[in-house]
C-alpha positions as CSV (number, residue, x, y, z in Angstrom):
1,M,-52.2,3.4,10.3
2,K,-49.2,2.4,12.5
3,V,-45.5,2.3,11.4
4,A,-45.5,-1.5,11.9
5,D,-48.5,-1.7,9.5
6,S,-46.7,0.3,6.9
7,F,-43.6,-1.9,7.2
8,K,-45.6,-5.2,6.8
9,L,-47.3,-3.7,3.7
10,S,-44.0,-2.7,2.2
11,L,-42.3,-6.3,3.0
12,N,-45.5,-7.7,1.6
13,N,-45.0,-5.8,-1.7
14,I,-41.4,-7.2,-2.1
15,L,-42.1,-10.7,-1.4
16,H,-45.0,-10.9,-3.8
17,R,-42.5,-10.1,-6.7
18,R,-39.5,-11.9,-5.9
19,L,-37.9,-12.2,-9.2
20,R,-38.2,-8.5,-9.9
21,A,-37.2,-7.8,-6.4
22,W,-33.9,-9.8,-6.8
23,L,-33.3,-8.2,-10.3
24,T,-33.7,-4.6,-8.5
25,L,-31.5,-5.7,-5.7
26,L,-28.7,-6.9,-7.9
27,G,-27.7,-3.4,-8.9
28,I,-27.4,-2.2,-5.4
29,I,-25.6,-5.6,-4.2
30,I,-23.0,-5.2,-7.2
31,G,-22.3,-1.5,-6.2
32,V,-21.9,-2.2,-2.6
33,A,-19.9,-5.3,-3.1
34,A,-17.5,-3.3,-5.5
35,V,-17.1,-0.3,-3.1
36,V,-16.5,-2.5,0.0
37,S,-13.8,-4.8,-1.7
38,I,-12.0,-1.8,-3.2
39,I,-11.8,0.2,-0.2
40,S,-11.0,-2.7,1.8
41,I,-8.0,-3.3,-0.6
42,G,-6.9,0.2,-0.1
43,E,-7.1,0.1,3.6
44,G,-5.4,-3.2,3.8
45,A,-2.4,-1.6,1.7
46,Q,-2.2,1.3,4.1
47,T,-2.1,-0.9,7.0
48,S,0.5,-2.9,5.4
49,I,2.7,0.1,4.6
50,N,2.3,1.2,8.2
51,Q,3.5,-2.0,9.5
52,Q,6.4,-2.2,7.1
53,L,7.7,1.4,7.8
54,S,7.0,1.1,11.7
55,G,9.4,-1.8,11.8
56,F,11.9,0.3,9.9
57,G,12.0,3.1,12.3
58,A,10.6,6.6,12.3
59,D,14.1,8.0,13.3
60,I,15.8,6.9,10.2
61,I,17.1,9.2,7.5
62,T,18.3,8.0,4.1
63,I,20.6,9.9,1.9
64,T,21.0,8.9,-1.8
65,A,23.0,10.2,-4.7
66,G,20.8,11.8,-7.4
67,F,17.8,14.0,-7.2
68,S,14.2,13.7,-8.7
69,R,12.5,16.9,-9.4
70,A,9.5,15.3,-10.5
71,G,8.2,14.9,-6.9
72,G,9.0,11.3,-6.6
73,F,11.4,9.6,-4.2
74,G,14.7,10.9,-5.4
75,G,17.6,8.4,-5.5
76,D,17.3,4.8,-5.0
77,F,15.9,3.8,-1.7
78,R,17.0,0.1,-2.2
79,G,20.6,1.0,-1.5
80,G,21.5,0.0,-5.0
81,G,21.9,3.7,-6.3
82,P,24.8,4.9,-8.3
83,E,27.9,2.5,-7.8
84,G,30.4,5.0,-9.0
85,G,31.4,3.3,-12.2
86,G,34.8,1.9,-12.7
87,G,38.2,3.0,-12.1
88,D,37.6,6.5,-13.7
89,G,36.1,8.0,-10.6
90,G,32.4,7.4,-11.4
91,R,32.5,9.4,-14.8
92,T,30.9,8.4,-18.0
93,R,33.3,9.1,-20.9
94,S,32.3,9.8,-24.6
95,S,34.0,11.2,-27.5
96,T,32.8,14.7,-26.9
97,N,32.3,15.2,-23.1
98,T,32.5,13.7,-19.7
99,V,29.5,13.5,-17.4
100,E,29.9,13.3,-13.7
101,T,27.6,10.7,-12.1
102,P,26.3,11.7,-8.8
103,K,27.9,9.8,-5.8
104,L,28.2,9.7,-2.2
105,T,31.7,9.7,-0.6
106,T,33.3,9.3,2.7
107,K,33.3,13.2,3.0
108,D,29.6,13.1,2.7
109,L,29.4,10.6,5.3
110,M,31.6,12.6,7.8
111,I,29.4,15.7,7.3
112,I,26.3,13.6,8.2
113,R,28.3,12.1,11.1
114,S,29.1,15.4,12.4
115,N,25.5,16.7,12.9
116,P,25.1,16.6,16.8
117,N,21.3,15.3,16.4
118,I,22.7,12.1,14.5
119,S,23.3,9.0,16.8
120,Y,24.6,6.4,14.1
121,V,25.6,6.5,10.5
122,N,25.8,3.4,8.3
123,G,27.3,3.8,4.7
124,I,25.9,1.3,2.4
125,V,27.9,-0.3,-0.7
126,S,25.6,-2.0,-3.1
127,G,26.2,-4.2,-6.1
128,R,25.8,-7.4,-7.9
129,G,28.2,-10.4,-7.9
130,E,28.4,-13.9,-9.1
131,M,28.1,-16.4,-6.3
132,V,29.3,-19.9,-6.6
133,F,28.4,-22.9,-4.2
134,L,29.0,-26.5,-5.0
135,A,29.4,-25.8,-8.8
136,E,26.0,-23.9,-8.7
137,T,26.2,-20.3,-9.8
138,T,23.7,-17.4,-9.1
139,N,23.9,-13.6,-9.3
140,A,23.5,-12.3,-6.0
141,T,22.7,-8.7,-4.5
142,I,25.7,-7.7,-2.2
143,Q,25.5,-5.0,0.4
144,G,28.6,-3.7,2.3
145,V,27.7,-2.3,5.7
146,D,29.3,-0.7,8.6
147,P,29.3,-3.8,11.1
148,N,29.3,-1.2,14.1
149,T,26.3,0.6,13.0
150,W,24.5,-1.7,10.8
151,T,22.0,-3.0,13.4
152,Q,21.3,0.4,14.7
153,T,20.0,1.7,11.4
154,I,18.5,-1.5,9.9
155,Q,16.1,-3.8,11.5
156,V,18.0,-7.2,11.4
157,T,16.8,-10.5,12.9
158,L,19.2,-13.5,13.0
159,A,17.8,-16.9,12.5
160,S,21.1,-18.7,13.3
161,G,24.9,-17.7,13.7
162,R,26.1,-14.2,14.7
163,L,26.4,-10.8,12.9
164,L,29.4,-9.2,11.3
165,S,32.3,-7.6,13.4
166,A,34.6,-5.1,12.3
167,S,37.5,-7.5,12.0
168,D,35.7,-9.7,9.5
169,S,37.2,-9.7,6.1
170,T,35.9,-13.0,4.6
171,A,32.8,-13.6,6.6
172,I,29.2,-12.9,5.3
173,V,25.7,-12.9,6.6
174,I,23.1,-14.0,4.1
175,G,19.3,-13.4,3.6
176,N,17.1,-16.5,4.5
177,R,15.7,-17.2,0.9
178,L,19.3,-17.1,-0.3
179,A,20.3,-19.7,2.3
180,N,17.5,-22.0,1.8
181,S,16.0,-21.8,-1.6
182,T,18.6,-20.5,-4.1
183,F,20.9,-23.7,-4.3
184,K,19.8,-27.3,-4.2
185,E,21.7,-27.7,-0.8
186,P,20.8,-25.3,1.8
187,L,23.6,-22.9,3.0
188,T,24.4,-23.4,6.6
189,I,26.7,-21.8,9.3
190,G,30.3,-22.3,8.4
191,R,29.8,-23.2,4.8
192,K,32.3,-21.9,2.2
193,I,31.1,-19.9,-0.9
194,T,32.9,-17.9,-3.6
195,I,31.8,-14.3,-4.7
196,E,33.5,-12.8,-7.7
197,D,36.3,-15.5,-7.2
198,K,36.9,-14.6,-3.7
199,P,36.4,-17.1,-0.8
200,F,33.9,-16.3,2.1
201,T,32.3,-18.1,5.1
202,V,28.9,-17.9,6.1
203,V,28.8,-16.6,9.8
204,G,25.1,-15.7,9.8
205,I,21.6,-16.4,8.3
206,L,18.7,-13.9,8.7
207,A,15.2,-14.5,9.7
208,P,12.7,-14.3,6.9
209,A,12.6,-10.4,6.1
210,G,9.3,-9.3,4.7
211,T,10.6,-5.7,4.9
212,G,9.2,-3.0,2.8
213,L,11.0,-0.4,0.4
214,G,14.2,-2.5,0.5
215,F,15.5,-1.0,3.8
216,G,17.9,-4.0,4.7
217,G,17.2,-7.4,5.8
218,G,16.6,-8.5,2.3
219,D,15.8,-12.3,1.9
220,S,18.3,-12.7,-1.2
221,T,21.0,-10.4,-0.1
222,V,24.7,-11.1,0.8
223,Y,25.9,-8.8,3.7
224,M,29.6,-8.1,4.1
225,T,31.7,-5.3,5.7
226,Q,32.2,-2.2,3.7
227,N,36.0,-3.0,3.0
228,S,35.1,-6.6,1.6
229,A,32.5,-5.0,-0.6
230,W,34.8,-2.4,-2.1
231,N,37.4,-5.3,-2.8
232,T,34.8,-7.7,-4.2
233,I,32.3,-5.9,-6.5
234,D,32.8,-3.4,-9.1
235,V,32.5,-0.2,-7.2
236,N,35.1,2.6,-6.4
237,R,36.5,2.5,-2.9
238,D,35.2,5.3,-0.4
239,V,32.0,5.5,-2.7
240,F,28.6,4.7,-1.1
241,S,25.3,3.6,-2.8
242,S,23.3,5.2,0.1
243,I,23.9,6.4,3.6
244,Q,21.5,5.8,6.6
245,A,21.5,7.9,9.4
246,K,19.6,7.5,12.9
247,A,18.4,10.8,14.4
248,S,18.6,11.1,18.2
249,S,14.8,11.3,18.4
250,A,12.0,10.8,16.0
251,D,10.4,14.1,16.8
252,I,13.3,16.0,15.3
253,V,13.5,13.9,12.2
254,E,12.2,16.6,9.9
255,T,14.5,19.3,11.4
256,V,17.7,17.0,11.1
257,T,16.6,16.2,7.4
258,D,16.7,20.1,6.6
259,E,20.0,20.4,8.6
260,L,21.7,17.6,6.6
261,T,20.3,18.9,3.3
262,Q,21.8,22.5,4.0
263,S,25.2,21.0,5.1
264,L,25.5,18.7,2.1
265,L,24.5,21.6,-0.2
266,I,27.4,23.5,1.1
267,S,29.9,20.6,1.3
268,R,29.0,19.5,-2.2
269,K,29.0,22.9,-3.6
270,V,25.7,22.6,-5.2
271,T,22.5,24.8,-4.9
272,T,19.0,23.7,-4.6
273,R,18.7,24.0,-8.4
274,S,21.7,21.9,-9.1
275,Q,21.1,19.4,-6.0
276,N,22.5,16.0,-6.9
277,F,21.4,14.1,-3.8
278,S,18.3,13.4,-1.8
279,V,17.7,13.3,2.0
280,T,14.5,11.6,2.9
281,S,13.0,10.3,6.2
282,S,10.9,7.0,6.4
283,Q,7.9,9.2,7.8
284,A,8.0,11.4,4.4
285,I,8.2,8.1,2.4
286,K,5.2,6.7,4.6
287,E,3.2,10.0,3.9
288,Q,3.9,10.0,0.0
289,I,3.0,6.2,-0.4
290,T,-0.1,6.8,1.8
291,S,-1.1,9.6,-0.3
292,V,-0.8,7.7,-3.5
293,T,-2.5,4.8,-2.0
294,Q,-5.5,6.9,-0.7
295,T,-5.8,8.8,-4.1
296,L,-6.0,5.5,-6.0
297,T,-8.5,3.9,-3.7
298,L,-10.6,7.0,-3.9
299,F,-10.4,6.9,-7.7
300,L,-11.2,3.2,-7.8
301,G,-14.0,3.8,-5.3
302,A,-15.7,6.4,-7.3
303,I,-15.7,4.2,-10.4
304,A,-17.2,1.3,-8.4
305,A,-19.7,3.9,-7.0
306,V,-21.1,4.3,-10.6
307,S,-22.8,0.9,-10.3
308,L,-24.5,2.3,-7.2
309,I,-26.1,4.9,-9.4
310,V,-27.2,2.3,-11.7
311,G,-28.5,0.4,-8.9
312,A,-30.4,3.5,-7.7
313,I,-32.0,3.9,-11.2
314,G,-33.1,0.2,-11.0
315,V,-34.8,0.8,-7.6
316,A,-36.7,3.8,-9.1
317,N,-37.7,2.0,-12.0
318,S,-39.0,-1.1,-9.9
319,M,-41.0,1.4,-7.4
320,F,-42.5,3.1,-10.5
321,T,-43.7,-0.2,-11.8
322,S,-44.8,-1.1,-8.3
323,V,-47.0,2.1,-7.9
324,L,-48.7,1.2,-11.3
325,E,-49.3,-2.3,-10.3
326,K,-50.7,-1.2,-6.8
327,T,-52.9,1.7,-8.3
328,K,-56.2,0.2,-7.5
329,E,-55.0,-0.9,-3.9
330,I,-53.8,2.7,-3.4
331,G,-57.3,3.9,-4.3
332,I,-58.8,1.3,-1.8
333,L,-56.5,2.5,1.1
334,K,-57.3,6.2,0.4
335,A,-61.1,5.3,0.3
336,L,-60.6,3.7,3.7
337,G,-59.0,6.9,5.1
338,T,-55.3,6.3,4.6
339,T,-53.6,9.8,4.3
340,N,-51.1,10.9,1.6
341,N,-48.3,10.8,4.1
342,E,-49.0,7.1,5.0
343,I,-49.1,6.1,1.4
344,L,-45.8,8.1,0.9
345,T,-44.3,6.2,3.9
346,I,-45.2,2.9,2.6
347,F,-43.4,3.1,-0.7
348,I,-40.6,5.0,0.8
349,M,-40.2,2.0,3.2
350,E,-40.2,-0.4,0.5
351,S,-37.5,1.3,-1.4
352,G,-35.5,1.8,1.7
353,L,-35.9,-2.0,2.3
354,F,-34.3,-2.5,-1.2
355,G,-31.3,-0.4,-0.2
356,L,-30.9,-2.1,3.3
357,L,-31.3,-5.6,1.9
358,G,-28.9,-4.8,-1.0
359,G,-26.4,-3.2,1.4
360,I,-26.4,-6.1,3.7
361,I,-26.0,-8.7,0.9
362,G,-23.5,-6.5,-0.9
363,V,-21.3,-6.2,2.3
364,I,-21.3,-10.0,2.6
365,I,-20.2,-10.5,-0.9
366,G,-17.6,-7.7,-0.7
367,M,-16.2,-9.3,2.3
368,L,-15.9,-12.6,0.7
369,I,-14.3,-11.1,-2.3
370,S,-11.7,-9.4,-0.1
371,E,-10.9,-12.6,1.7
372,I,-10.3,-14.4,-1.6
373,I,-8.1,-11.7,-3.1
374,S,-6.2,-11.6,0.2
375,G,-5.9,-15.3,0.2
376,L,-4.6,-15.4,-3.3
377,G,-2.0,-12.8,-2.4
378,V,-2.5,-11.1,-5.8
379,I,-2.2,-7.5,-4.4
380,S,1.0,-6.2,-4.9
381,I,1.9,-2.9,-3.2
382,P,4.0,-0.5,-5.2
383,M,7.4,0.0,-3.9
384,I,6.9,-2.6,-1.3
385,R,9.5,-5.3,-2.1
386,G,8.1,-8.8,-1.7
387,G,5.1,-7.1,-0.4
388,A,1.8,-8.6,-1.1
389,G,-0.8,-6.7,0.9
390,G,-3.9,-8.1,2.8
391,T,-7.4,-6.5,2.9
392,L,-9.0,-5.0,5.7
393,V,-12.7,-4.6,6.2
394,S,-13.3,-2.2,9.1
395,P,-16.6,-2.1,11.1
396,Q,-16.9,1.7,10.2
397,L,-16.7,0.7,6.4
398,I,-19.5,-2.0,7.0
399,I,-21.7,0.5,8.7
400,I,-21.2,3.2,6.2
401,A,-21.8,1.0,3.1
402,I,-25.1,-0.3,4.7
403,F,-26.3,3.2,5.7
404,L,-25.2,4.6,2.3
405,S,-27.1,2.0,0.4
406,T,-30.3,2.2,2.5
407,V,-30.2,6.2,1.9
408,I,-29.6,5.7,-1.7
409,G,-32.7,3.3,-1.8
410,I,-34.9,5.8,0.1
411,I,-34.0,8.6,-2.3
412,S,-34.7,6.5,-5.3
413,G,-38.2,5.8,-4.0
414,V,-39.2,9.4,-3.1
415,M,-40.4,10.3,-6.7
416,P,-42.6,7.0,-7.1
417,A,-43.9,7.5,-3.5
418,R,-44.8,11.1,-4.2
419,A,-46.6,10.1,-7.3
420,A,-48.6,7.3,-5.4
421,S,-49.6,9.6,-2.6
422,K,-50.9,12.4,-4.9
423,M,-53.3,9.9,-6.6
424,K,-57.0,10.7,-6.5
425,P,-59.0,7.9,-5.0
426,V,-61.7,7.9,-7.6
427,D,-58.8,8.0,-10.5
428,A,-56.9,5.2,-8.8
429,L,-60.2,2.9,-8.4
430,R,-61.0,3.4,-12.1
431,Y,-57.5,2.5,-13.3
432,E,-57.1,-0.6,-15.4
């Protein structure tokens, strides 16, 4: 018997029991669709993270006050870390003791700037302030930046107006959402607003940001000079929420990170056990987030793969039933000279077709689910501010999914096919 004849017999067996065939395919379809959609979400999230962080720059190092020993991202990467408290130097007082709150000062900034491998340093002053425009009030995020190095360490794109200059004391640059959506009347260049009872003039409006991890360019942020921020919001002078440094080359970022850590340990008179600051590169953050995303994707994919096992059991059950139904036909084929291997091939092809067809349909449904999820924008990537991630169905994923489902179908049909091939012609012909 030729392979083409075996294939025709296998296909004919499936077509003659359509309802059972669809029920058998359903398990494979659900499993493949679940795996494809979950993995596409994970790959889309990783792609989004890479795009977000590539815009930020692989040569940027962020220093924040505070240190996490739990393996997370020590400090606050949104530039909104410790603000130093009130006028008592950043100390929290109680009736029994005084606790020193970790903070970054001008001294730390000078230590960072003194590293020969650092090209630019930007000290960021962060806080919140009441913003008033035409009798409307809102609480806005405020960042004080160094106008001379701001654009070197943070990706900033203007929609209109100009950036800050060192001589600006009452000028601000605002995010796009704050300019166009916060108040009933849009803020435009030259408009006067009040922040914490101090007058300011809008000189620049940023383009829509879409930045990840909060590294500047926020759509709802007010940017002003460091001096203006110290005079406006409730933070101590010469205290920074975070410091961003640009290395001379992306290739030496890890080396520079270690150098800055050692320099700050000495300057701040702390040890690695009592460390009260964090030095992190964007590459390190990217690796940690990618690791978390990959682990989560594998975990969810493994759960989804359970349905593939259920589908495989369904295929095996259907094949055993098919063997019982075709017992007399098997006896006739063997009486006509069909060999055991040819009988084995017929039934393995039949189970393989279940896997192949289920895989193809499952991939199509999985792609549709991915598109729907991406279109609804329901995926929220952890730690990506304002970052809804899309989905990504790669050609490799499609090929692997179809191949895997086909292999599962073939494996599921091996035992029933062996049982069919070992039947004796006389017993098969007498089977009722």
